[in-house]
Structure formats: C-alpha cells, structure tokens
DOTOR-587139 format. One record per residue (C-alpha): residue number from 1; chain; x negated, y, z negated. Coordinates in nm, 4 decimals. Last residue first. Example, Ala and Ser with C-alpha at 12.3 -4.5 7.8 and 13.67 -1.06 7.14 Angstrom:
// residues 2
[2, "A", [-1.3670, -0.1060, -0.7140]]
[1, "A", [-1.2300, -0.4500, -0.7800]]
// end
This chain:
// residues 398
[398, "A", [-11.1886, -10.3360, -7.2973]]
[397, "A", [-10.8546, -10.1750, -7.2110]]
[396, "A", [-10.9357, -9.8285, -7.3529]]
[395, "A", [-11.2942, -9.8455, -7.2207]]
[394, "A", [-11.1624, -9.9024, -6.8673]]
[393, "A", [-10.9220, -9.6104, -6.9043]]
[392, "A", [-11.2023, -9.3844, -7.0278]]
[391, "A", [-11.4175, -9.4782, -6.7290]]
[390, "A", [-11.1294, -9.4296, -6.4848]]
[389, "A", [-11.0818, -9.0762, -6.6136]]
[388, "A", [-10.7996, -8.8780, -6.7757]]
[387, "A", [-10.7802, -8.5244, -6.6323]]
[386, "A", [-11.0343, -8.2453, -6.6531]]
[385, "A", [-10.8667, -7.9215, -6.5433]]
[384, "A", [-10.9334, -7.7836, -6.1957]]
[383, "A", [-10.6553, -7.9358, -5.9853]]
[382, "A", [-10.3628, -7.8805, -6.2202]]
[381, "A", [-10.4913, -7.5324, -6.3024]]
[380, "A", [-10.4944, -7.4436, -5.9323]]
[379, "A", [-10.1450, -7.5891, -5.8879]]
[378, "A", [-10.0189, -7.3673, -6.1687]]
[377, "A", [-10.1965, -7.0645, -6.0194]]
[376, "A", [-10.0275, -7.1060, -5.6799]]
[375, "A", [-10.2318, -6.8894, -5.4409]]
[374, "A", [-10.3881, -7.1674, -5.2324]]
[373, "A", [-10.0999, -7.1035, -4.9849]]
[372, "A", [-10.0119, -7.4723, -4.9501]]
[371, "A", [-9.6754, -7.5084, -4.7773]]
[370, "A", [-9.3931, -7.6833, -4.9608]]
[369, "A", [-9.0991, -7.4658, -4.8606]]
[368, "A", [-9.0954, -7.2962, -5.2020]]
[367, "A", [-9.4677, -7.2233, -5.1675]]
[366, "A", [-9.4253, -7.0654, -4.8234]]
[365, "A", [-9.1398, -6.8465, -4.9458]]
[364, "A", [-9.3462, -6.7214, -5.2408]]
[363, "A", [-9.6523, -6.6589, -5.0227]]
[362, "A", [-9.4458, -6.4445, -4.7858]]
[361, "A", [-9.3009, -6.2484, -5.0768]]
[360, "A", [-9.6507, -6.1687, -5.2069]]
[359, "A", [-9.7584, -6.0449, -4.8640]]
[358, "A", [-9.4422, -5.8338, -4.8364]]
[357, "A", [-9.5063, -5.6817, -5.1794]]
[356, "A", [-9.8360, -5.5409, -5.0485]]
[355, "A", [-10.1699, -5.5862, -5.2241]]
[354, "A", [-10.3727, -5.3098, -5.3812]]
[353, "A", [-10.7110, -5.1707, -5.4889]]
[352, "A", [-10.7501, -5.2024, -5.8679]]
[351, "A", [-11.0838, -5.0154, -5.8728]]
[350, "A", [-11.3915, -5.1260, -5.6795]]
[349, "A", [-11.2436, -5.0039, -5.3531]]
[348, "A", [-11.0120, -4.7077, -5.4306]]
[347, "A", [-10.6522, -4.8158, -5.4983]]
[346, "A", [-10.6353, -4.6710, -5.8501]]
[345, "A", [-10.7750, -4.3300, -5.7530]]
[344, "A", [-10.5886, -4.2876, -5.4228]]
[343, "A", [-10.2610, -4.3586, -5.6025]]
[342, "A", [-10.3312, -4.0993, -5.8686]]
[341, "A", [-10.4297, -3.8391, -5.6099]]
[340, "A", [-10.1203, -3.8994, -5.3972]]
[339, "A", [-9.8961, -3.8689, -5.7007]]
[338, "A", [-9.7660, -4.1923, -5.8460]]
[337, "A", [-9.4187, -4.3235, -5.9220]]
[336, "A", [-9.3237, -4.6002, -6.1602]]
[335, "A", [-9.4360, -4.9592, -6.2056]]
[334, "A", [-9.0758, -5.0790, -6.1637]]
[333, "A", [-9.0813, -4.9672, -5.8013]]
[332, "A", [-9.4152, -4.8429, -5.6712]]
[331, "A", [-9.2797, -4.5109, -5.5402]]
[330, "A", [-9.5580, -4.2971, -5.3935]]
[329, "A", [-9.4802, -3.9293, -5.4430]]
[328, "A", [-9.4760, -3.5943, -5.2616]]
[327, "A", [-9.3535, -3.3255, -5.5004]]
[326, "A", [-9.0589, -3.1696, -5.6778]]
[325, "A", [-9.0468, -3.0760, -6.0472]]
[324, "A", [-8.7067, -2.9457, -6.1538]]
[323, "A", [-8.5901, -2.5877, -6.1834]]
[322, "A", [-8.4116, -2.3890, -6.4529]]
[321, "A", [-8.7415, -2.2151, -6.5312]]
[320, "A", [-8.7242, -2.3079, -6.9003]]
[319, "A", [-8.9335, -2.0897, -7.1348]]
[318, "A", [-9.2582, -2.1909, -7.2968]]
[317, "A", [-9.4232, -2.1527, -7.6370]]
[316, "A", [-9.1083, -2.1600, -7.8499]]
[315, "A", [-9.1742, -2.4960, -8.0122]]
[314, "A", [-9.4872, -2.7085, -7.9982]]
[313, "A", [-9.5287, -3.0799, -7.9327]]
[312, "A", [-9.8753, -3.2056, -7.8393]]
[311, "A", [-10.0522, -3.0146, -8.1128]]
[310, "A", [-10.4177, -2.9721, -8.0208]]
[309, "A", [-10.6433, -2.9707, -8.3247]]
[308, "A", [-10.9498, -2.7717, -8.4264]]
[307, "A", [-10.8507, -2.4501, -8.2513]]
[306, "A", [-10.6804, -2.3915, -7.9178]]
[305, "A", [-10.5044, -2.0573, -7.9092]]
[304, "A", [-10.1561, -2.0804, -7.7602]]
[303, "A", [-10.0445, -1.8392, -7.4897]]
[302, "A", [-9.7077, -1.6714, -7.5332]]
[301, "A", [-9.8304, -1.3368, -7.4017]]
[300, "A", [-10.0047, -1.5164, -7.1165]]
[299, "A", [-9.6658, -1.6572, -7.0082]]
[298, "A", [-9.5815, -2.0256, -7.0556]]
[297, "A", [-9.3471, -2.1579, -6.7894]]
[296, "A", [-9.1174, -2.4613, -6.7927]]
[295, "A", [-9.0187, -2.7098, -6.5216]]
[294, "A", [-8.7716, -2.9896, -6.5988]]
[293, "A", [-8.8708, -3.3456, -6.5030]]
[292, "A", [-8.5655, -3.5218, -6.3539]]
[291, "A", [-8.4227, -3.8016, -6.5656]]
[290, "A", [-8.4235, -4.1741, -6.4775]]
[289, "A", [-8.6949, -4.2701, -6.7217]]
[288, "A", [-8.9165, -3.9947, -6.5821]]
[287, "A", [-8.8108, -3.8399, -6.2536]]
[286, "A", [-8.9986, -3.6407, -5.9914]]
[285, "A", [-8.7516, -3.4744, -5.7592]]
[284, "A", [-8.8257, -3.5010, -5.3899]]
[283, "A", [-9.0724, -3.6133, -5.1284]]
[282, "A", [-9.1252, -3.9716, -5.0215]]
[281, "A", [-9.3465, -4.2746, -4.9854]]
[280, "A", [-9.1575, -4.5994, -5.0391]]
[279, "A", [-9.1649, -4.9340, -5.2185]]
[278, "A", [-9.5425, -4.9587, -5.2143]]
[277, "A", [-9.7544, -5.1043, -5.3411]]
[276, "A", [-9.8762, -5.3724, -5.5802]]
[275, "A", [-10.1922, -5.2982, -5.7809]]
[274, "A", [-10.4330, -5.5889, -5.7760]]
[273, "A", [-10.4691, -5.9373, -5.9227]]
[272, "A", [-10.1419, -6.0852, -5.7923]]
[271, "A", [-10.0430, -6.4045, -5.9798]]
[270, "A", [-9.8170, -6.6424, -5.7837]]
[269, "A", [-9.6774, -6.9024, -6.0206]]
[268, "A", [-9.5225, -7.2398, -5.9449]]
[267, "A", [-9.2989, -7.4891, -6.1245]]
[266, "A", [-9.1131, -7.7787, -5.9628]]
[265, "A", [-8.8139, -7.8087, -6.1944]]
[264, "A", [-8.8551, -7.9880, -6.5279]]
[263, "A", [-8.7620, -8.3539, -6.5833]]
[262, "A", [-9.1162, -8.4948, -6.5903]]
[261, "A", [-9.2850, -8.2058, -6.7801]]
[260, "A", [-9.6166, -8.1161, -6.6171]]
[259, "A", [-9.4750, -7.7990, -6.4605]]
[258, "A", [-9.3420, -7.6914, -6.8002]]
[257, "A", [-9.6916, -7.7267, -6.9437]]
[256, "A", [-9.8340, -7.5042, -6.6696]]
[255, "A", [-9.5460, -7.2623, -6.7323]]
[254, "A", [-9.6590, -7.2398, -7.0956]]
[253, "A", [-10.0172, -7.1846, -6.9787]]
[252, "A", [-9.9106, -6.9052, -6.7418]]
[251, "A", [-9.7100, -6.7297, -7.0134]]
[250, "A", [-10.0121, -6.7339, -7.2455]]
[249, "A", [-10.2158, -6.5637, -6.9750]]
[248, "A", [-9.9519, -6.2968, -6.9114]]
[247, "A", [-9.9173, -6.2367, -7.2864]]
[246, "A", [-10.2935, -6.1867, -7.3194]]
[245, "A", [-10.3064, -5.9569, -7.0153]]
[244, "A", [-10.0247, -5.7402, -7.1553]]
[243, "A", [-10.1913, -5.7415, -7.4949]]
[242, "A", [-10.5064, -5.6114, -7.3257]]
[241, "A", [-10.3059, -5.3116, -7.2041]]
[240, "A", [-10.1556, -5.2496, -7.5477]]
[239, "A", [-10.4962, -5.2754, -7.7139]]
[238, "A", [-10.6291, -5.0042, -7.4846]]
[237, "A", [-10.9427, -5.0557, -7.2798]]
[236, "A", [-11.0685, -4.8088, -7.3775]]
[235, "A", [-10.9123, -4.6587, -7.6914]]
[234, "A", [-10.8007, -4.2969, -7.6516]]
[233, "A", [-10.4571, -4.4306, -7.5645]]
[232, "A", [-10.2548, -4.6019, -7.2909]]
[231, "A", [-10.5455, -4.6701, -7.0579]]
[230, "A", [-10.6840, -4.6592, -6.7076]]
[229, "A", [-11.0626, -4.6973, -6.7197]]
[228, "A", [-11.0657, -5.0774, -6.6721]]
[227, "A", [-11.4081, -5.1999, -6.7854]]
[226, "A", [-11.2548, -5.5026, -6.9551]]
[225, "A", [-11.1945, -5.6431, -6.6074]]
[224, "A", [-10.9934, -5.5228, -6.3091]]
[223, "A", [-10.7391, -5.7379, -6.1256]]
[222, "A", [-10.4553, -5.4908, -6.1637]]
[221, "A", [-10.5113, -5.4968, -6.5367]]
[220, "A", [-10.2334, -5.7221, -6.6651]]
[219, "A", [-10.3379, -6.0208, -6.4546]]
[218, "A", [-9.9778, -6.0546, -6.3455]]
[217, "A", [-9.7153, -6.3192, -6.2740]]
[216, "A", [-9.4559, -6.3695, -6.0023]]
[215, "A", [-9.2904, -6.6898, -6.1214]]
[214, "A", [-9.1487, -6.9556, -5.8901]]
[213, "A", [-8.8979, -7.2127, -6.0163]]
[212, "A", [-8.7711, -7.4993, -5.8006]]
[211, "A", [-8.5028, -7.7618, -5.8674]]
[210, "A", [-8.2469, -7.5776, -6.0820]]
[209, "A", [-7.9818, -7.8276, -6.1913]]
[208, "A", [-7.7991, -7.6351, -6.4644]]
[207, "A", [-7.9172, -7.8380, -6.7651]]
[206, "A", [-8.2808, -7.8578, -6.6549]]
[205, "A", [-8.2852, -7.4892, -6.5615]]
[204, "A", [-8.1318, -7.3921, -6.8958]]
[203, "A", [-8.3631, -7.6145, -7.1012]]
[202, "A", [-8.6753, -7.4807, -6.9291]]
[201, "A", [-8.5725, -7.1143, -6.9477]]
[200, "A", [-8.4629, -7.1434, -7.3101]]
[199, "A", [-8.7990, -7.2891, -7.4114]]
[198, "A", [-8.9858, -7.0371, -7.1925]]
[197, "A", [-8.8105, -6.7401, -7.3583]]
[196, "A", [-8.8494, -6.8869, -7.7073]]
[195, "A", [-9.2243, -6.9248, -7.6571]]
[194, "A", [-9.2590, -6.5720, -7.5194]]
[193, "A", [-9.0680, -6.4096, -7.8028]]
[192, "A", [-9.2566, -6.6130, -8.0652]]
[191, "A", [-9.5898, -6.5107, -7.9036]]
[190, "A", [-9.5288, -6.1364, -7.8784]]
[189, "A", [-9.4110, -6.0413, -8.2264]]
[188, "A", [-9.2165, -5.7165, -8.1672]]
[187, "A", [-8.9033, -5.8204, -8.3582]]
[186, "A", [-9.1173, -5.9030, -8.6628]]
[185, "A", [-9.2397, -5.5419, -8.6672]]
[184, "A", [-8.8823, -5.4154, -8.6569]]
[183, "A", [-8.8049, -5.6401, -8.9548]]
[182, "A", [-9.1062, -5.4952, -9.1364]]
[181, "A", [-8.9832, -5.1432, -9.0601]]
[180, "A", [-8.6368, -5.2175, -9.1968]]
[179, "A", [-8.7848, -5.3761, -9.5093]]
[178, "A", [-9.0101, -5.0738, -9.5655]]
[177, "A", [-8.7129, -4.8380, -9.5478]]
[176, "A", [-8.5085, -5.0606, -9.7792]]
[175, "A", [-8.7860, -5.0892, -10.0387]]
[174, "A", [-8.7880, -4.7210, -10.1267]]
[173, "A", [-8.8586, -4.8005, -10.4936]]
[172, "A", [-9.2082, -4.6697, -10.5359]]
[171, "A", [-9.5316, -4.8663, -10.5657]]
[170, "A", [-9.7192, -4.6377, -10.3291]]
[169, "A", [-9.4271, -4.5556, -10.0968]]
[168, "A", [-9.6652, -4.3541, -9.8796]]
[167, "A", [-9.9052, -4.6465, -9.8439]]
[166, "A", [-9.6319, -4.8988, -9.7677]]
[165, "A", [-9.4788, -4.6550, -9.5187]]
[164, "A", [-9.8125, -4.6063, -9.3423]]
[163, "A", [-9.8781, -4.9802, -9.3250]]
[162, "A", [-9.5346, -5.0437, -9.1739]]
[161, "A", [-9.5764, -4.7674, -8.9150]]
[160, "A", [-9.9238, -4.8909, -8.8223]]
[159, "A", [-9.7819, -5.2406, -8.7657]]
[158, "A", [-9.5100, -5.1077, -8.5343]]
[157, "A", [-9.7717, -4.9065, -8.3429]]
[156, "A", [-9.9864, -5.2173, -8.2972]]
[155, "A", [-9.6906, -5.4384, -8.2018]]
[154, "A", [-9.6362, -5.2244, -7.8938]]
[153, "A", [-9.3001, -5.3159, -7.7329]]
[152, "A", [-9.5151, -5.2740, -7.4230]]
[151, "A", [-9.6387, -5.6321, -7.4636]]
[150, "A", [-9.2984, -5.7987, -7.4091]]
[149, "A", [-9.1573, -5.6190, -7.1048]]
[148, "A", [-9.5071, -5.5779, -6.9595]]
[147, "A", [-9.5810, -5.9499, -6.9797]]
[146, "A", [-9.2376, -6.0316, -6.8361]]
[145, "A", [-9.2912, -5.8307, -6.5180]]
[144, "A", [-8.9700, -5.9650, -6.3675]]
[143, "A", [-9.0260, -6.1335, -6.0304]]
[142, "A", [-8.8715, -6.4668, -6.1306]]
[141, "A", [-8.7637, -6.6712, -5.8290]]
[140, "A", [-8.5096, -6.9466, -5.9034]]
[139, "A", [-8.4081, -7.2072, -5.6465]]
[138, "A", [-8.1201, -7.4533, -5.6881]]
[137, "A", [-7.9123, -7.1797, -5.8501]]
[136, "A", [-7.6243, -7.2831, -6.0791]]
[135, "A", [-7.4365, -6.9483, -6.0552]]
[134, "A", [-7.2470, -6.9331, -6.3866]]
[133, "A", [-7.4561, -7.1835, -6.5831]]
[132, "A", [-7.7735, -7.0060, -6.4728]]
[131, "A", [-7.6551, -6.6672, -6.5992]]
[130, "A", [-7.5086, -6.8130, -6.9181]]
[129, "A", [-7.8330, -6.9954, -6.9961]]
[128, "A", [-8.0496, -6.6923, -6.9260]]
[127, "A", [-7.8381, -6.4600, -7.1412]]
[126, "A", [-7.8613, -6.6820, -7.4474]]
[125, "A", [-7.5414, -6.7799, -7.6328]]
[124, "A", [-7.5546, -7.1364, -7.5013]]
[123, "A", [-7.9112, -7.1999, -7.6147]]
[122, "A", [-7.8595, -7.0661, -7.9664]]
[121, "A", [-7.5437, -7.2742, -8.0049]]
[120, "A", [-7.7139, -7.5908, -7.8778]]
[119, "A", [-8.0071, -7.5570, -8.1167]]
[118, "A", [-8.3312, -7.3659, -8.0758]]
[117, "A", [-8.4548, -7.3552, -8.4350]]
[116, "A", [-8.4729, -7.0058, -8.5799]]
[115, "A", [-8.7523, -6.7622, -8.4940]]
[114, "A", [-8.6434, -6.5661, -8.1851]]
[113, "A", [-8.2647, -6.5873, -8.2008]]
[112, "A", [-8.2795, -6.5355, -8.5779]]
[111, "A", [-8.4919, -6.2221, -8.5350]]
[110, "A", [-8.2452, -6.0804, -8.2817]]
[109, "A", [-7.9564, -6.1599, -8.5169]]
[108, "A", [-8.1379, -5.9751, -8.7962]]
[107, "A", [-8.1734, -5.6700, -8.5711]]
[106, "A", [-7.8080, -5.6878, -8.4707]]
[105, "A", [-7.6986, -5.6753, -8.8352]]
[104, "A", [-7.9307, -5.3925, -8.9383]]
[103, "A", [-7.8556, -5.1787, -8.6304]]
[102, "A", [-8.1431, -4.9586, -8.5094]]
[101, "A", [-8.3283, -5.2532, -8.3568]]
[100, "A", [-8.0374, -5.3371, -8.1261]]
[99, "A", [-7.9720, -4.9808, -8.0078]]
[98, "A", [-8.3474, -4.9288, -7.9771]]
[97, "A", [-8.3717, -5.2236, -7.7391]]
[96, "A", [-8.1122, -5.0955, -7.4946]]
[95, "A", [-7.7844, -5.2828, -7.4887]]
[94, "A", [-7.6469, -5.4507, -7.1744]]
[93, "A", [-7.7739, -5.8021, -7.2533]]
[92, "A", [-7.6892, -5.7918, -7.6235]]
[91, "A", [-7.3855, -6.0223, -7.6211]]
[90, "A", [-7.5692, -6.2551, -7.3806]]
[89, "A", [-7.8495, -6.3256, -7.6274]]
[88, "A", [-8.1768, -6.1529, -7.5463]]
[87, "A", [-8.4732, -6.1891, -7.3085]]
[86, "A", [-8.2644, -6.1894, -6.9885]]
[85, "A", [-8.1665, -5.8226, -7.0298]]
[84, "A", [-7.8715, -5.7448, -6.8031]]
[83, "A", [-7.7508, -5.7143, -6.4455]]
[82, "A", [-7.5985, -5.9232, -6.1677]]
[81, "A", [-7.5418, -5.8317, -5.8023]]
[80, "A", [-7.4395, -6.0929, -5.5416]]
[79, "A", [-7.5789, -6.0814, -5.1871]]
[78, "A", [-7.4005, -6.3331, -4.9628]]
[77, "A", [-7.0757, -6.2285, -5.1297]]
[76, "A", [-6.9312, -6.1128, -4.7956]]
[75, "A", [-7.1278, -6.2332, -4.4951]]
[74, "A", [-7.4588, -6.0829, -4.3846]]
[73, "A", [-7.4215, -5.9094, -4.0476]]
[72, "A", [-7.5075, -5.5676, -4.1937]]
[71, "A", [-7.8580, -5.6806, -4.3033]]
[70, "A", [-8.0420, -5.3576, -4.3895]]
[69, "A", [-7.7304, -5.1843, -4.5215]]
[68, "A", [-7.6261, -5.5063, -4.6947]]
[67, "A", [-7.9700, -5.5163, -4.8593]]
[66, "A", [-7.9465, -5.1518, -4.9674]]
[65, "A", [-7.6029, -5.2080, -5.1227]]
[64, "A", [-7.7298, -5.5201, -5.3032]]
[63, "A", [-8.0247, -5.3305, -5.4518]]
[62, "A", [-7.8019, -5.0364, -5.5490]]
[61, "A", [-7.5610, -5.2668, -5.7341]]
[60, "A", [-7.8498, -5.4319, -5.9203]]
[59, "A", [-8.0076, -5.0967, -6.0110]]
[58, "A", [-7.6784, -4.9335, -6.1140]]
[57, "A", [-7.6012, -5.2271, -6.3422]]
[56, "A", [-7.9306, -5.2095, -6.5299]]
[55, "A", [-8.1891, -5.4793, -6.6005]]
[54, "A", [-8.1879, -5.6232, -6.2503]]
[53, "A", [-8.0519, -5.9252, -6.0690]]
[52, "A", [-7.9901, -6.0212, -5.7070]]
[51, "A", [-7.8127, -6.3560, -5.6660]]
[50, "A", [-7.8769, -6.4673, -5.3079]]
[49, "A", [-7.6216, -6.6829, -5.1283]]
[48, "A", [-7.5999, -7.0027, -4.9219]]
[47, "A", [-7.9600, -6.9577, -4.8103]]
[46, "A", [-8.0325, -6.8844, -4.4435]]
[45, "A", [-8.4161, -6.8808, -4.4434]]
[44, "A", [-8.4028, -6.5518, -4.2484]]
[43, "A", [-8.2428, -6.3836, -4.5509]]
[42, "A", [-8.5108, -6.5008, -4.7946]]
[41, "A", [-8.7752, -6.2595, -4.6670]]
[40, "A", [-8.5554, -5.9589, -4.7465]]
[39, "A", [-8.4777, -6.0899, -5.0956]]
[38, "A", [-8.8503, -6.1439, -5.1563]]
[37, "A", [-8.9333, -5.7855, -5.0549]]
[36, "A", [-8.6683, -5.6544, -5.2943]]
[35, "A", [-8.8026, -5.8671, -5.5793]]
[34, "A", [-9.1587, -5.7463, -5.5196]]
[33, "A", [-9.0765, -5.3769, -5.5658]]
[32, "A", [-8.7942, -5.4212, -5.8114]]
[31, "A", [-8.4219, -5.4486, -5.7482]]
[30, "A", [-8.4371, -5.8291, -5.7378]]
[29, "A", [-8.5879, -5.8522, -6.0852]]
[28, "A", [-8.4740, -6.2122, -6.1201]]
[27, "A", [-8.3999, -6.3577, -5.7771]]
[26, "A", [-8.1544, -6.6492, -5.7917]]
[25, "A", [-8.1241, -6.8594, -5.4768]]
[24, "A", [-7.8167, -7.0698, -5.3984]]
[23, "A", [-7.9086, -7.3251, -5.1326]]
[22, "A", [-7.7587, -7.3477, -4.7817]]
[21, "A", [-8.1054, -7.3280, -4.6217]]
[20, "A", [-8.3899, -7.3089, -4.8735]]
[19, "A", [-8.5458, -7.6395, -4.7649]]
[18, "A", [-8.8864, -7.7627, -4.8808]]
[17, "A", [-8.8026, -7.7773, -5.2517]]
[16, "A", [-8.5299, -8.0364, -5.1991]]
[15, "A", [-8.7659, -8.2658, -5.0102]]
[14, "A", [-9.0267, -8.2266, -5.2867]]
[13, "A", [-8.7656, -8.3193, -5.5481]]
[12, "A", [-8.6952, -8.6525, -5.3826]]
[11, "A", [-9.0638, -8.7162, -5.3111]]
[10, "A", [-9.1541, -8.7102, -5.6795]]
[9, "A", [-9.3119, -8.5073, -5.9579]]
[8, "A", [-9.5244, -8.2335, -5.8095]]
[7, "A", [-9.6319, -8.0601, -6.1338]]
[6, "A", [-9.8543, -8.3635, -6.1858]]
[5, "A", [-9.8205, -8.6017, -6.4774]]
[4, "A", [-10.1523, -8.7620, -6.5685]]
[3, "A", [-10.1992, -9.1304, -6.4875]]
[2, "A", [-10.1848, -9.3879, -6.7625]]
[1, "A", [-10.4407, -9.6665, -6.7157]]
// end
C-alpha cells in the first residue's frame, strides 16, 4: 500500500534542519516586528550570515544598523541588507504598485507574469529567484504579511470602479479608459497572485538548495471571528478584512501541498491568532506612510454645518498650524502605530489580545532545530487529515 508523503521527508534533511550554525539564513521582512525579533534570536545560533530584507532600502539598512548596534561583536557582512518587492519581477522590485499600474506597458507585463505559463524565463526574471540565487540560503524565514500585501490591493474597489465606468460610458466609445480599469482589476486578482508566488517560491528554493522554509502566517482577524468590530468600511466585518483571512487560509493550504512534495524544503508555518506587539513604546511625531501628520485648526467662524451628508474632503475650512502631531504611541512595526486607547481596546480580553514577537521568534527557532512546539500549522494539518487506510489498501490488492 502506498504511504502518504509527510512534510518530514527523510533523515538527511532532518539533520540539516536541526542545525543553524554556519548556515546562511534569509529573513524576509527582517525590518518588521516579528522579523527583527527572529534576527535577534538567530544570532546566538551562530549562522554563517543573516540576510535581512525589507520592502524599502531605508528599512533594510536601518534594520541592519540596529542589529549591529545591538550586537557590536558581529563580524562584517554577518548582517546583510536587501530590499525590494518579492511579489514582482526583479525589474519592478523597487517600484511602488501605482507606478507599475499607471504604465500601460508595465501593467501588461505584470499581468503576463501572473497569468502566463511559468517557464524558465518567467522564473529567472522573478525577484524571489534572483534573491535566492544570489545568496543561496539553507534556511528561509518568511515574516512578510503576504495576506495583507495581496488582500489590501482591494479587488472590491477595483471592481466598483470598472462597473461605474461601464455605466457612465453607457455604450459610448471611451473603451480605453474601461480597458485600463479592467487591466487594473485583473492585477488585483488574489488567487492567481498567490498561486504564482508559491510556484516561484517552490521552484526557486528547490533550484537554489534551500532546505527549510518557515512562514509566519496570520488568521487575518487577530484571532477573532466574524464578530470582529474593527473594520475598513461601514460593512462589518469588511470584505477587505475577510479577504485577508481567505488569502491567508489559501496560502496555508498551498504550503501544505508544498510540504508534501518530495523534493521541496521542509515546510512549516507558525500562525499567530492575536495582535502582535510591540516594537517600541515612545513619544514623538505621529507619521502616516512615512510622513508626519500636519496639524490644522478650524475656527468657529469657519465652522461647517452638518446637513444630510458629511463631505470628507473640504477646502478652505481649516488653516495650517505649522506644527506636527506629537503623542505617546505604541509602535507595532508593519501594522502601524496605535494610541494608548486604541491598543488597550484591541488587546482587551475577549478582543484580539496579543502575543509578543519574541515568543513567535522562539517557536520559529525551535521548529527549525527540530523541536516540537505544537504550533506548526502544516504539521497539524498533516496529523489531522484523513490519510490512506489499511482497509482501503487491502481492498485495492484483493
């Protein structure tokens, strides 16, 4: 009778997975809250080097500078910064998404990369392949919030835009505008993006000799259910938030399949079901998307009467104060900053509550070294699904 293929494939690979010493370790999202904690935990395991990645150059460079400050005895090139978008081809890795979508040629290339057949050329031009080919990490830890990166492209808003333009065109001749919007909509399709990402990831790791892959996943709701009160719109729970959970779940199943592939690396996923905090508690300028929030003042004379509809963007109702917003804040890394009240609300018992990045990092290191933390989702799926049975095997041979 044929036995099912476990994610733990053979003793040879298990031995490799249990020793981080003198191995090259790649930490995707190394500037982030969890990524930083993982990099710190890795140092005592004495790897050959740690590749610390982030989306932006300044983030990756800052992460490495902070690590060298914390570990001054680390040798030169022990921490190596790398930056770029791992979900695109290498030529696009330093471009923001709007720059790609706003260019007709680049937009079509993005669609081709997502929907065309994954041939050798497509594989080699991908950011992931070139990153792994350059550093050839034996261990890869992925702490990027992939579900957020994909789901927050907001396919619902893109679809509404297309439908609105079709309605307004009403049989007219402005086909180019509609075509551009439809292409943008195609670029936000969640499942094709996720499938292509995992395909490239698997092929790249297999080609470049990666032995262990650990993903830091998400439940999408901080562990809460459909009753989650925190939302992105008037809809509760919001479609965008549920999309994040749906993408996270689909990602887990694709990694489950990768773990059952004979020539794939040992595949694991730690999935926190709570808010993760914190990176630091501080006082200073409050920034949004890297820019300080400017203060404005609306005098009683400039007051706006509220009638049937509240307009969110109004001109000439407030004057700049030439100051920026300063306050106490809780920095949760890539999940943004929270005021004390906001943080107290989401971490209240019965709400999201929270888990620390150090606890997650500890579980990651334990799993790489072969210890059973009971927090590996892939292993849990492996042990709870119904596998082929003796009875069925007997019937097959009878």
